[in-house]
C-alpha positions as CSV (number, residue, x, y, z in Angstrom):
1,M,18.6,-9.3,23.1
2,D,20.1,-6.5,25.2
3,G,18.2,-3.3,24.4
4,G,15.8,-5.2,22.1
5,S,17.9,-4.9,19.0
6,R,20.7,-6.4,16.9
7,R,22.6,-4.0,14.7
8,G,23.5,-4.3,11.1
9,G,21.2,-3.0,8.5
10,A,22.6,-0.5,6.0
11,S,26.0,-0.9,7.6
12,G,26.2,-4.6,6.6
13,G,24.3,-7.6,8.0
14,P,20.9,-8.4,9.3
15,V,19.3,-6.3,12.0
16,S,16.2,-6.7,14.2
17,E,14.4,-4.6,16.7
18,Q,11.3,-4.8,18.9
19,V,8.8,-2.3,17.7
20,A,5.2,-1.7,18.7
21,S,3.8,-4.1,16.1
22,G,6.2,-6.9,16.8
23,T,9.7,-7.8,15.8
24,A,11.0,-5.8,12.8
25,E,13.8,-7.3,10.8
26,L,16.0,-6.2,7.9
27,V,17.3,-9.0,5.8
28,P,20.0,-8.2,3.2
29,D,19.2,-9.0,-0.4
30,R,21.8,-11.5,-1.6
31,D,21.7,-10.1,-5.1
32,R,21.8,-6.4,-4.4
33,P,24.3,-5.0,-1.8
34,Q,22.2,-2.0,-0.8
35,A,18.8,-3.7,-0.7
36,W,16.9,-5.1,2.2
37,T,13.6,-6.9,2.9
38,V,11.6,-5.5,5.8
39,L,9.8,-8.2,7.9
40,L,7.4,-7.9,10.8
41,D,7.1,-11.0,12.9
42,G,8.6,-13.0,10.0
43,A,6.1,-11.8,7.4
44,P,7.7,-9.9,4.4
45,Q,6.4,-6.3,4.6
46,S,8.4,-4.4,2.1
47,H,11.6,-4.2,0.1
48,V,13.9,-1.2,0.0
49,D,16.8,-0.7,-2.5
50,L,18.8,2.3,-1.4
51,A,20.9,2.2,-4.6
52,D,17.8,2.3,-6.8
53,P,14.6,3.5,-5.1
54,R,12.8,3.1,-8.5
55,R,13.2,-0.6,-8.2
56,L,10.0,-2.2,-6.7
57,T,10.4,-5.9,-5.9
58,F,7.1,-6.8,-4.4
59,E,4.3,-7.5,-6.9
60,Y,1.7,-5.3,-5.2
61,Q,4.2,-2.4,-4.8
62,R,4.9,-2.5,-8.6
63,R,1.2,-2.2,-9.3
64,L,0.9,0.7,-6.9
65,G,4.0,2.2,-8.5
66,R,2.4,2.0,-12.0
67,I,-0.7,3.8,-10.5
68,A,1.6,6.5,-9.1
69,D,3.2,6.8,-12.6
70,L,-0.2,7.7,-14.0
71,A,-1.1,10.2,-11.3
72,A,0.2,13.1,-13.6
73,A,2.4,13.7,-16.6
74,P,5.8,11.9,-16.3
75,G,8.1,13.7,-13.8
76,R,5.6,16.2,-12.7
77,P,5.5,16.7,-8.9
78,V,2.4,15.4,-7.1
79,S,1.0,15.5,-3.6
80,V,0.6,12.0,-2.2
81,L,-0.8,10.8,1.1
82,H,0.5,7.3,2.1
83,L,-1.6,5.6,4.8
84,G,0.8,3.0,6.2
85,G,4.5,3.6,6.1
86,G,6.5,0.4,6.7
87,G,9.8,0.6,4.9
88,L,8.7,3.8,3.1
89,T,9.3,2.0,-0.2
90,L,6.6,3.9,-2.2
91,P,7.4,7.3,-0.8
92,R,11.0,6.7,-1.9
93,Y,9.8,5.6,-5.4
94,V,7.6,8.7,-5.9
95,A,10.4,11.0,-4.6
96,A,12.8,9.4,-7.1
97,T,10.5,9.4,-10.1
98,R,8.8,12.7,-9.4
99,P,11.3,15.1,-7.8
100,R,9.8,17.9,-5.6
101,S,6.7,15.9,-4.8
102,R,5.0,16.6,-1.5
103,Q,4.4,13.5,0.5
104,Q,2.7,12.8,3.8
105,V,3.0,9.3,5.5
106,A,0.9,8.1,8.3
107,E,2.5,5.3,10.4
108,I,1.1,4.3,13.8
109,D,4.2,2.4,14.8
110,T,6.6,5.3,15.5
111,A,9.3,2.8,16.7
112,L,9.1,1.1,13.3
113,T,9.5,4.4,11.6
114,E,12.5,5.3,13.7
115,F,14.1,1.9,13.0
116,V,13.6,2.2,9.3
117,R,14.8,5.8,9.0
118,R,17.9,5.0,11.1
119,E,18.9,1.9,9.2
120,L,17.6,2.8,5.7
121,P,17.8,6.6,5.7
122,L,15.8,8.8,3.4
123,D,17.5,11.3,1.1
124,R,17.4,14.7,2.9
125,A,16.3,16.4,-0.3
126,W,13.0,14.5,-0.5
127,Q,9.9,16.2,0.8
128,I,8.6,13.3,2.8
129,R,7.0,13.9,6.2
130,V,6.1,10.9,8.4
131,R,3.4,11.4,11.0
132,G,3.0,9.1,13.9
133,G,-0.6,8.2,14.2
134,D,-3.5,6.1,13.2
135,A,-4.1,6.1,9.4
136,R,-7.7,7.1,9.6
137,E,-7.1,9.9,12.1
138,V,-4.4,11.3,9.8
139,L,-6.7,11.0,6.8
140,T,-9.5,12.9,8.4
141,R,-7.1,15.7,9.4
142,T,-5.8,16.0,5.8
143,P,-7.0,19.3,4.2
144,E,-9.8,19.0,1.7
145,G,-8.5,18.6,-1.9
146,W,-4.9,18.2,-0.9
147,A,-3.8,15.0,-2.6
148,D,-3.4,13.9,-6.2
149,L,-3.2,10.3,-4.8
150,V,-4.1,8.6,-1.6
151,I,-2.5,5.2,-1.1
152,A,-3.9,3.0,1.7
153,D,-1.5,0.1,2.6
154,V,-2.7,-0.3,6.2
155,F,-2.2,-3.5,8.0
156,S,-2.3,-4.5,11.7
157,G,-0.3,-7.6,11.7
158,A,-1.3,-9.2,8.4
159,R,-4.9,-7.9,8.4
160,V,-6.4,-4.7,7.1
161,P,-8.1,-3.1,10.2
162,A,-11.8,-2.8,10.1
163,H,-12.0,1.0,10.6
164,C,-9.8,1.5,7.5
165,A,-12.2,-0.5,5.3
166,T,-15.5,1.3,5.5
167,V,-17.7,3.8,3.6
168,E,-16.8,6.4,6.1
169,F,-13.1,5.8,5.5
170,A,-13.6,6.0,1.7
171,E,-15.5,9.2,2.1
172,A,-12.6,10.7,4.0
173,A,-10.3,9.7,1.2
174,A,-12.5,11.2,-1.4
175,R,-12.6,14.5,0.6
176,A,-8.8,14.6,0.7
177,L,-8.4,14.2,-3.0
178,L,-8.1,17.0,-5.6
179,P,-10.6,16.9,-8.5
180,G,-9.5,14.0,-10.7
181,G,-7.4,12.5,-7.9
182,R,-7.2,8.8,-7.2
183,F,-7.5,6.5,-4.3
184,A,-5.6,3.2,-4.3
185,A,-5.7,0.5,-1.6
186,N,-3.8,-2.7,-1.1
187,I,-5.8,-5.4,0.6
188,A,-5.3,-9.2,1.0
189,D,-7.9,-12.0,0.7
190,G,-8.4,-15.5,-0.5
191,G,-11.0,-18.3,-0.9
192,R,-14.4,-16.8,-1.5
193,L,-13.0,-13.3,-1.4
194,V,-15.7,-12.1,0.9
195,F,-13.6,-9.2,2.2
196,A,-12.5,-8.1,-1.3
197,R,-16.1,-8.2,-2.7
198,R,-17.3,-6.1,0.2
199,Q,-14.5,-3.6,-0.3
200,V,-15.5,-3.2,-4.0
201,A,-19.1,-2.5,-2.8
202,T,-17.7,0.0,-0.2
203,L,-15.7,2.0,-2.8
204,R,-18.6,1.9,-5.3
205,A,-20.8,3.5,-2.7
206,V,-18.5,6.5,-2.7
207,F,-16.6,6.7,-6.0
208,P,-18.2,6.7,-9.5
209,A,-15.2,4.8,-11.0
210,V,-13.7,1.7,-9.4
211,A,-11.5,-1.1,-10.6
212,V,-9.6,-4.1,-9.1
213,V,-6.1,-5.3,-10.1
214,A,-4.9,-8.7,-9.0
215,D,-3.3,-12.0,-10.1
216,P,-5.9,-14.1,-11.9
217,A,-5.3,-16.9,-9.4
218,V,-6.2,-14.6,-6.5
219,L,-9.3,-13.4,-8.3
220,R,-10.4,-17.0,-8.8
221,G,-9.9,-17.7,-5.1
222,K,-7.2,-20.2,-5.9
223,R,-4.6,-18.6,-3.6
224,F,-4.5,-16.0,-0.9
225,G,-2.9,-12.8,-2.1
226,N,-3.0,-9.1,-2.7
227,L,-5.6,-7.1,-4.6
228,I,-5.2,-3.5,-5.5
229,L,-8.4,-1.4,-5.5
230,L,-8.4,1.8,-7.5
231,A,-11.1,4.5,-7.3
232,S,-11.8,8.0,-8.4
233,A,-14.6,10.5,-9.1
234,S,-13.2,10.7,-12.6
235,P,-12.7,8.0,-15.3
236,L,-9.7,5.8,-14.5
237,P,-6.8,5.4,-17.0
238,L,-7.2,1.6,-17.1
239,A,-6.0,1.1,-20.7
240,E,-2.8,3.0,-19.8
241,L,-2.5,1.0,-16.6
242,G,-2.9,-2.3,-18.5
243,R,-0.1,-1.3,-20.9
244,A,2.1,-0.2,-18.0
245,M,1.7,-3.6,-16.3
246,A,2.1,-5.6,-19.5
247,G,5.8,-6.3,-19.0
248,D,5.5,-7.3,-15.3
249,P,6.7,-10.9,-14.6
250,V,3.4,-11.5,-12.6
251,I,0.2,-11.2,-14.6
252,G,-2.2,-8.6,-13.3
253,R,-5.8,-8.6,-14.5
254,I,-7.9,-5.5,-14.3
255,V,-11.5,-6.0,-13.4
256,E,-13.9,-3.2,-14.3
257,G,-17.5,-2.4,-15.5
258,A,-19.8,-5.4,-15.8
259,D,-17.1,-7.7,-14.8
260,L,-16.6,-5.8,-11.5
261,E,-20.4,-6.0,-10.9
262,D,-20.1,-9.7,-11.3
263,F,-17.1,-9.8,-9.0
264,Q,-19.0,-7.9,-6.3
265,A,-21.6,-10.7,-6.5
266,G,-24.2,-8.8,-4.4
267,A,-21.9,-7.8,-1.6
268,L,-23.0,-4.8,0.5
269,P,-20.9,-1.8,1.6
270,A,-19.2,-1.9,5.0
271,H,-20.0,0.8,7.4
272,D,-18.3,1.7,10.7
273,A,-21.0,0.0,12.7
274,G,-20.6,-3.4,11.2
275,A,-17.1,-3.5,9.6
276,E,-14.7,-6.4,9.9
277,A,-10.9,-6.7,9.4
278,S,-9.6,-8.6,6.5
279,P,-9.1,-12.4,7.1
280,E,-6.0,-13.9,8.6
281,P,-3.7,-15.2,5.9
282,P,-3.0,-19.0,5.9
283,S,-0.5,-20.0,8.5
284,E,1.8,-21.5,5.8
285,L,1.9,-18.4,3.7
286,F,5.1,-17.0,5.1
287,R,6.9,-20.2,5.9
288,S,10.3,-20.4,4.3
């Protein structure tokens, strides 16, 4: 392709462009004229609806959206640090549901950010600042006690990078949070869930309150999929979260307390010296 891109996007049809992390594509939603799926090297990364940024299509993003809904009283502005930008779906959601919120986004692939912002522009009134840089580096530079909510949705390809899955990373997130603030992370695992169990141990080494939200089939290792980890220095609003997720078309089970101890199954926390990235997803996962 001349210049590495094929135009379309918000102006009409599909669009693709070479970015640092691979080939980024925008595929129109057949059912919604102003909505697009963002893909990286063929893997669905996010979904953006310009007409209704409150609409979250992907299961894991809906769960993160419910967590954002509980970050403060309804409609109250909050400060959110997003680690991983992609299509900027969740920053758009928070801006639409909580006007005047302050949001910082860390996205290492600046070419991807430019592509998304050009084809799927942000509302100029939204206070969303996107910083080009490694998620952990941006996290460590965040002022102490700045965020009501830190959301980690960091993937290199289809894997969570090792340096964003350690005790030291979790400690940096805890430092960035306001008292009572919450940390949420999207990870992916399957089979024996070795990575997910170790991530539970990692967060429990830093935060007094930890829970996991996932499809029961994923929790049983029956399929590869997303798990949302939620942590805080204060008690988590898990009953409210359960009610908020009750109407979702995909069942989400919350694992906490003794059940979380059982889920951890003796796994030990991951530190920088011995951390590993999350596993590669099965090759057939993204096949159409």
